[in-house]
Backbone as JSON, one array per atom type, in Angstrom:
{
  "sequence": "MLSPRRTLAAALAAAAVLPTAPALAAPVEVPAALGPRLDRADARTPLAILLPDMIDLDFDGRVYASSAAGARSWSFALAGAPGCGGATACFLASFSAERGATPAYRTRVRLRGGIPGWFKPLTCGASCSPPAVQYRRRGVLYEIAAKVPDATAAAQRRRLVRAADEALRIGPR",
  "N": [[84.96, 55.57, 76.8], [86.89, 57.97, 77.96], [90.25, 58.67, 77.97], [93.01, 58.85, 80.49], [94.54, 61.1, 80.17], [93.18, 62.37, 78.39], [90.59, 62.56, 79.83], [91.76, 64.34, 82.12], [92.68, 66.53, 80.72], [90.16, 67.42, 79.98], [88.83, 68.04, 82.1], [90.93, 70.19, 82.99], [90.15, 72.19, 80.85], [87.77, 72.67, 81.44], [87.52, 73.61, 84.16], [88.84, 76.0, 83.22], [86.79, 77.61, 82.27], [84.81, 77.75, 83.85], [83.17, 79.97, 86.16], [85.06, 81.42, 89.42], [84.58, 80.77, 92.81], [83.56, 83.16, 94.46], [86.08, 85.82, 96.4], [85.88, 85.68, 100.07], [84.8, 89.11, 101.82], [85.36, 90.32, 104.33], [84.54, 93.05, 106.05], [86.45, 94.73, 108.47], [87.45, 96.81, 111.8], [89.53, 98.66, 112.53], [90.31, 100.3, 114.65], [88.89, 98.94, 116.79], [89.86, 96.59, 116.57], [92.18, 96.57, 117.31], [92.19, 97.53, 120.16], [93.2, 97.92, 123.16], [95.64, 97.66, 122.61], [96.21, 100.57, 120.78], [96.38, 102.58, 122.3], [98.08, 102.08, 124.06], [100.19, 102.3, 121.94], [100.78, 104.47, 121.25], [100.98, 105.62, 123.62], [103.41, 105.92, 123.78], [105.24, 105.86, 121.69], [106.44, 109.03, 119.41], [105.59, 109.2, 116.86], [103.25, 109.87, 114.02], [100.26, 107.84, 114.75], [98.53, 106.88, 112.46], [95.54, 104.87, 110.77], [93.51, 103.59, 108.95], [89.37, 103.9, 109.77], [88.35, 101.53, 108.66], [88.76, 98.28, 107.05], [88.79, 96.11, 104.19], [89.16, 92.34, 104.31], [90.24, 89.33, 103.59], [89.02, 87.2, 105.08], [87.25, 86.08, 106.73], [86.13, 85.56, 110.65], [87.65, 85.24, 113.8], [89.48, 88.04, 114.94], [92.52, 88.57, 115.71], [94.7, 90.58, 117.71], [98.53, 91.9, 117.79], [101.26, 94.04, 118.93], [104.1, 96.68, 118.78], [105.39, 99.28, 120.15], [107.61, 102.58, 119.65], [110.37, 105.04, 119.66], [111.48, 105.91, 117.2], [109.52, 103.74, 115.64], [106.45, 101.92, 114.72], [104.51, 99.47, 114.88], [101.57, 97.72, 113.63], [99.46, 94.38, 114.15], [97.58, 92.51, 112.28], [95.75, 88.83, 112.89], [94.38, 86.15, 112.06], [94.52, 83.92, 113.9], [96.1, 82.99, 117.46], [99.31, 84.6, 118.34], [99.98, 84.39, 115.42], [102.66, 85.11, 114.15], [103.21, 86.47, 112.06], [103.07, 84.54, 110.31], [101.99, 83.26, 106.85], [99.49, 81.8, 106.56], [97.78, 82.54, 108.79], [98.27, 85.76, 108.71], [96.67, 88.5, 108.4], [96.19, 91.46, 107.89], [98.57, 94.06, 108.57], [100.01, 97.55, 109.83], [102.3, 100.28, 109.41], [104.75, 102.04, 110.91], [108.0, 103.89, 110.27], [110.79, 106.09, 111.22], [112.28, 107.88, 108.74], [113.0, 105.18, 107.35], [112.74, 103.49, 103.83], [111.36, 103.47, 100.77], [109.86, 100.68, 99.81], [109.04, 99.86, 97.1], [108.32, 99.85, 93.63], [106.14, 100.62, 91.71], [104.43, 103.72, 91.36], [101.5, 105.24, 93.04], [99.11, 107.39, 93.68], [98.14, 109.4, 96.32], [95.56, 110.8, 98.55], [95.42, 113.91, 98.62], [97.5, 114.89, 96.86], [99.55, 113.11, 97.18], [102.57, 111.2, 97.14], [102.68, 107.8, 96.71], [103.53, 103.91, 96.83], [103.41, 100.96, 95.34], [102.65, 97.58, 95.95], [101.71, 94.39, 94.81], [100.17, 91.06, 94.9], [102.49, 88.7, 96.44], [104.16, 85.81, 95.11], [105.96, 82.86, 96.2], [107.88, 80.75, 97.83], [106.37, 81.22, 100.16], [103.87, 83.36, 100.16], [103.8, 87.21, 100.02], [102.15, 89.59, 100.9], [99.65, 92.13, 99.83], [101.15, 95.55, 99.11], [101.13, 99.27, 100.51], [103.32, 102.3, 100.43], [103.62, 105.04, 102.03], [105.19, 108.19, 102.5], [104.93, 110.81, 105.26], [106.24, 113.29, 106.8], [108.85, 112.73, 107.17], [108.46, 110.09, 107.9], [108.19, 106.93, 107.02], [105.12, 105.15, 106.39], [102.78, 101.95, 106.18], [100.77, 100.09, 104.95], [99.55, 96.72, 104.86], [97.78, 93.96, 103.19], [96.06, 91.09, 103.69], [93.91, 91.16, 101.09], [90.5, 90.73, 99.54], [90.9, 90.21, 96.75], [91.2, 89.28, 93.52], [93.08, 90.7, 91.16], [95.87, 92.5, 90.5], [95.25, 95.33, 89.69], [92.87, 96.09, 91.22], [93.69, 95.24, 93.94], [95.16, 97.02, 94.47], [93.65, 99.1, 94.26], [91.93, 98.62, 96.49], [94.18, 99.19, 98.67], [94.55, 101.76, 98.56], [92.31, 102.92, 98.79], [92.77, 102.55, 101.94], [94.76, 103.42, 102.69], [93.88, 106.44, 101.56], [91.81, 107.02, 103.5], [93.36, 106.41, 105.69], [95.18, 108.78, 106.13], [92.46, 111.3, 105.44], [91.33, 110.73, 107.94], [93.37, 111.56, 110.22], [96.04, 111.44, 112.47], [95.63, 108.99, 115.45]],
  "CA": [[85.57, 56.12, 78.14], [88.09, 58.79, 77.89], [91.79, 57.63, 78.46], [93.28, 59.72, 82.06], [95.22, 62.2, 79.54], [91.89, 63.15, 77.64], [89.42, 63.43, 81.2], [93.11, 64.99, 82.38], [92.31, 67.39, 79.47], [88.78, 68.2, 79.66], [89.06, 68.53, 83.7], [91.53, 71.38, 83.05], [89.29, 73.23, 80.33], [86.27, 73.19, 82.26], [88.02, 74.42, 85.83], [89.01, 77.17, 83.01], [85.51, 78.67, 81.82], [83.71, 78.05, 85.18], [83.6, 80.79, 87.28], [85.81, 81.01, 91.04], [84.24, 81.27, 94.13], [84.32, 85.03, 95.24], [86.62, 85.71, 97.88], [85.53, 86.23, 101.4], [84.88, 90.52, 101.84], [84.87, 90.72, 105.32], [85.42, 94.24, 106.72], [86.81, 94.9, 109.81], [86.87, 97.83, 112.29], [90.88, 98.72, 112.61], [90.72, 100.98, 115.88], [88.25, 98.38, 117.72], [90.4, 95.08, 116.51], [93.65, 96.49, 118.0], [91.45, 97.93, 121.09], [93.11, 98.76, 124.3], [97.05, 98.15, 122.3], [96.33, 101.74, 120.2], [96.36, 103.45, 123.24], [99.3, 102.19, 124.77], [101.38, 102.34, 121.31], [100.51, 106.04, 120.73], [101.83, 106.57, 124.67], [104.79, 104.74, 123.84], [106.0, 106.43, 120.15], [106.35, 110.33, 119.25], [105.08, 109.63, 115.43], [102.01, 109.8, 114.39], [99.47, 106.29, 114.93], [97.3, 106.69, 110.65], [94.97, 104.07, 110.39], [92.04, 103.6, 108.31], [88.98, 103.51, 110.24], [88.43, 99.82, 108.3], [89.96, 97.62, 105.91], [87.64, 94.52, 103.95], [90.24, 91.82, 104.54], [90.27, 87.85, 103.37], [89.12, 86.31, 106.07], [85.95, 85.55, 108.26], [86.51, 84.72, 111.4], [87.89, 86.07, 115.11], [90.45, 88.3, 114.57], [93.77, 88.82, 116.85], [96.45, 91.93, 117.5], [99.41, 92.52, 118.37], [101.42, 95.55, 118.19], [105.06, 97.58, 118.88], [106.28, 101.04, 119.6], [109.14, 102.85, 120.22], [110.92, 106.44, 119.55], [111.16, 105.2, 116.03], [108.5, 103.11, 114.64], [105.44, 101.33, 115.14], [103.27, 98.72, 114.15], [100.23, 96.62, 114.52], [99.23, 93.35, 113.14], [96.15, 91.57, 112.49], [96.01, 87.61, 112.29], [93.15, 84.89, 112.41], [95.24, 83.19, 114.78], [96.59, 83.89, 118.55], [100.57, 84.34, 117.98], [100.48, 84.53, 114.61], [104.08, 86.27, 113.92], [103.78, 87.42, 110.75], [103.12, 83.62, 108.94], [101.25, 83.82, 105.86], [98.73, 81.16, 106.71], [97.49, 82.88, 109.26], [98.58, 86.6, 108.74], [95.84, 89.62, 107.81], [96.85, 92.95, 107.97], [99.81, 94.55, 109.23], [100.43, 99.05, 109.38], [103.5, 100.37, 110.47], [105.14, 103.48, 110.56], [109.62, 103.88, 110.62], [110.82, 107.51, 111.01], [113.77, 107.67, 107.91], [112.78, 104.42, 106.05], [112.93, 104.15, 102.7], [110.3, 102.94, 99.94], [110.72, 99.03, 98.87], [108.21, 99.65, 95.77], [108.75, 100.87, 92.56], [104.95, 101.17, 90.95], [103.99, 104.8, 92.13], [100.36, 106.16, 93.15], [98.75, 109.26, 94.04], [97.23, 109.03, 97.48], [94.84, 112.03, 98.79], [96.35, 115.34, 98.85], [98.22, 114.75, 95.85], [100.81, 112.56, 98.62], [103.36, 109.84, 96.2], [102.75, 106.33, 97.51], [104.1, 102.83, 96.39], [102.25, 100.08, 95.85], [103.37, 96.41, 95.02], [100.66, 93.81, 94.74], [100.59, 90.32, 96.39], [103.39, 88.14, 95.71], [104.16, 84.51, 96.0], [107.14, 81.59, 95.9], [107.95, 79.5, 98.63], [104.95, 81.4, 100.64], [103.04, 84.37, 99.66], [104.02, 88.63, 100.1], [100.79, 90.3, 100.92], [99.89, 93.83, 98.29], [101.37, 96.46, 99.86], [100.59, 100.31, 99.46], [103.56, 102.71, 101.62], [103.65, 106.24, 101.61], [105.79, 108.83, 103.41], [104.87, 112.1, 105.72], [107.0, 114.37, 107.79], [110.34, 111.56, 107.27], [108.51, 109.35, 108.19], [107.53, 105.7, 105.53], [103.97, 104.33, 106.81], [103.02, 101.16, 104.84], [99.66, 99.68, 105.01], [99.85, 95.37, 103.62], [96.83, 93.03, 104.03], [95.26, 89.77, 102.31], [92.43, 91.83, 100.78], [89.77, 89.65, 98.59], [90.98, 90.52, 95.93], [92.71, 88.57, 92.82], [93.97, 91.3, 90.56], [96.86, 93.68, 91.21], [94.74, 96.7, 89.74], [91.65, 96.09, 92.52], [94.41, 95.12, 95.14], [96.08, 98.51, 94.91], [92.62, 99.91, 94.69], [91.61, 98.63, 97.76], [94.8, 99.55, 99.59], [95.46, 102.64, 98.4], [91.55, 103.7, 99.69], [92.85, 102.62, 103.18], [95.85, 104.83, 102.93], [93.3, 107.81, 101.81], [91.12, 107.15, 104.62], [94.21, 106.9, 107.35], [95.33, 110.16, 106.13], [91.6, 111.67, 105.65], [91.71, 110.87, 109.56], [94.76, 111.96, 110.82], [96.85, 110.91, 113.99], [94.81, 108.55, 116.19]],
  "C": [[86.76, 57.0, 77.75], [89.34, 58.09, 78.54], [92.47, 58.82, 79.49], [93.78, 60.64, 81.27], [94.0, 63.01, 79.72], [91.24, 63.7, 79.14], [90.8, 64.42, 81.83], [92.3, 66.61, 82.34], [90.53, 68.55, 79.87], [88.34, 69.14, 81.15], [89.57, 69.81, 83.67], [90.69, 72.26, 82.16], [87.95, 73.78, 80.5], [86.67, 74.08, 83.21], [88.26, 76.11, 84.81], [88.19, 78.44, 83.05], [84.84, 78.95, 83.11], [84.41, 78.89, 86.27], [83.99, 80.67, 88.6], [84.71, 81.61, 91.72], [84.79, 82.46, 94.35], [84.9, 84.53, 96.41], [86.4, 86.16, 98.82], [86.02, 87.88, 101.49], [84.7, 90.37, 103.83], [85.15, 92.57, 106.28], [85.25, 94.17, 108.31], [87.52, 96.16, 110.54], [88.61, 98.04, 112.83], [90.83, 99.01, 114.1], [90.18, 99.79, 117.13], [89.01, 96.78, 117.56], [91.83, 95.53, 117.48], [92.94, 97.04, 119.17], [92.92, 98.52, 122.04], [95.19, 99.19, 123.8], [97.05, 99.37, 121.6], [96.23, 102.28, 121.11], [97.8, 103.49, 123.65], [100.65, 102.3, 123.46], [101.62, 103.42, 121.17], [101.39, 106.79, 122.04], [103.32, 106.12, 124.1], [106.19, 105.64, 122.15], [105.67, 107.86, 119.87], [105.67, 110.12, 117.48], [103.6, 109.4, 115.86], [101.12, 108.02, 113.9], [98.43, 107.07, 113.22], [96.71, 105.2, 110.71], [93.87, 104.59, 109.74], [91.07, 102.93, 109.58], [88.44, 101.65, 110.03], [88.77, 99.6, 106.93], [88.91, 96.59, 105.85], [89.21, 93.43, 103.72], [89.23, 89.95, 103.99], [89.71, 86.94, 103.92], [87.33, 86.92, 106.92], [85.5, 85.3, 109.53], [87.14, 86.09, 112.9], [89.65, 86.72, 114.5], [91.7, 88.73, 115.86], [94.82, 89.97, 116.37], [97.2, 91.42, 117.87], [99.93, 94.02, 117.65], [102.9, 95.53, 118.76], [105.24, 98.54, 118.3], [107.44, 101.23, 120.34], [109.26, 104.35, 119.61], [110.85, 106.28, 118.01], [109.9, 104.92, 114.96], [107.51, 102.49, 115.54], [104.88, 100.42, 114.84], [102.47, 97.93, 114.53], [99.77, 96.06, 113.26], [97.9, 92.59, 113.58], [96.52, 89.73, 112.22], [94.7, 86.52, 112.82], [93.83, 83.61, 113.35], [96.08, 83.75, 116.28], [98.16, 83.66, 117.52], [101.02, 84.21, 117.13], [102.3, 84.57, 114.36], [104.09, 86.23, 112.56], [103.38, 86.08, 109.45], [101.65, 83.86, 107.89], [99.92, 82.89, 106.07], [97.95, 81.73, 108.21], [97.62, 84.34, 109.52], [97.31, 87.1, 107.91], [95.92, 90.72, 107.24], [98.22, 93.07, 108.76], [99.6, 96.49, 108.94], [101.48, 99.13, 110.0], [104.62, 102.1, 109.99], [107.09, 103.4, 110.81], [110.17, 105.53, 110.01], [112.72, 106.63, 110.14], [113.94, 106.34, 107.4], [112.79, 105.0, 104.68], [111.94, 103.4, 101.85], [111.28, 101.85, 99.87], [110.25, 98.7, 97.37], [108.88, 100.4, 94.93], [107.69, 101.83, 91.9], [104.3, 102.49, 92.01], [101.73, 104.76, 92.06], [100.53, 106.96, 93.66], [97.74, 109.0, 95.08], [96.83, 110.86, 97.5], [95.89, 113.0, 98.81], [96.93, 115.63, 97.71], [99.9, 113.96, 96.55], [101.24, 111.44, 97.45], [102.96, 108.72, 97.23], [103.51, 105.45, 96.37], [103.84, 101.98, 96.74], [103.0, 99.03, 94.92], [102.0, 95.11, 95.29], [101.18, 92.05, 95.62], [101.64, 89.15, 95.08], [103.67, 86.71, 96.05], [105.83, 83.4, 95.24], [106.83, 80.86, 97.2], [106.53, 79.94, 99.63], [104.8, 82.84, 99.95], [103.57, 86.3, 100.88], [102.43, 89.09, 99.67], [100.84, 91.69, 100.1], [100.11, 94.61, 99.57], [100.95, 97.87, 99.42], [101.62, 100.78, 101.0], [103.34, 104.18, 100.98], [104.42, 107.19, 103.0], [105.06, 110.17, 103.83], [105.85, 112.51, 106.75], [108.14, 113.21, 108.23], [109.87, 110.35, 107.62], [107.51, 108.05, 107.27], [106.26, 104.9, 106.5], [103.63, 103.38, 105.3], [102.01, 100.33, 105.92], [100.12, 97.85, 104.12], [98.59, 94.59, 104.65], [96.49, 92.11, 102.73], [93.78, 90.66, 102.37], [91.63, 90.69, 99.4], [89.8, 90.05, 97.35], [91.8, 90.1, 94.35], [93.27, 89.34, 91.77], [94.22, 92.06, 90.9], [95.64, 94.94, 91.25], [93.43, 96.88, 91.16], [92.2, 95.74, 93.7], [94.58, 96.65, 95.47], [94.93, 99.39, 94.9], [91.99, 100.45, 96.12], [92.66, 99.15, 98.87], [95.55, 101.1, 99.75], [94.54, 103.89, 98.86], [91.54, 103.36, 101.32], [93.87, 103.49, 103.81], [95.36, 106.08, 102.86], [92.83, 107.99, 103.3], [92.2, 107.43, 105.79], [94.27, 108.55, 107.29], [94.44, 111.79, 105.95], [91.08, 112.27, 107.47], [92.54, 111.2, 110.23], [95.53, 110.93, 111.97], [95.86, 110.27, 114.82], [94.79, 109.21, 117.84]]
}
């Protein structure tokens, strides 16, 4: 019989080599998930609303939307529970724009048409902050942040750059 210490060591060694379960990857149609909030926000803001058609999220269930829009900004959030308020446990994705804002991230990315962008991977401390990409168009800082089904920063980056490229390709809603 193994001692408790050896049993723990054996379990940790086995966990290190066993494959992990794949993350969920559920495609969400962003405009459909936002529903009438998209038209209401468009009526309230002069800023271009740039959104991807689809985004893959680490979630497979009902999606709840919230929004806000004004003269200098707009934001949309997707959550796995009503009234989420951005809490880590139910947050799925956010899309936002703010006139005159400054990028918050340092890692540079190149977007469609050579547009410079900035990326940050998933970060965790007391709670987690989702990976995000930011870019500027016509004095407006846009951001897409999402709980994506990717474990590595490189994969998170690829997925979010793809979403930003799609939003730029589609243009204002």
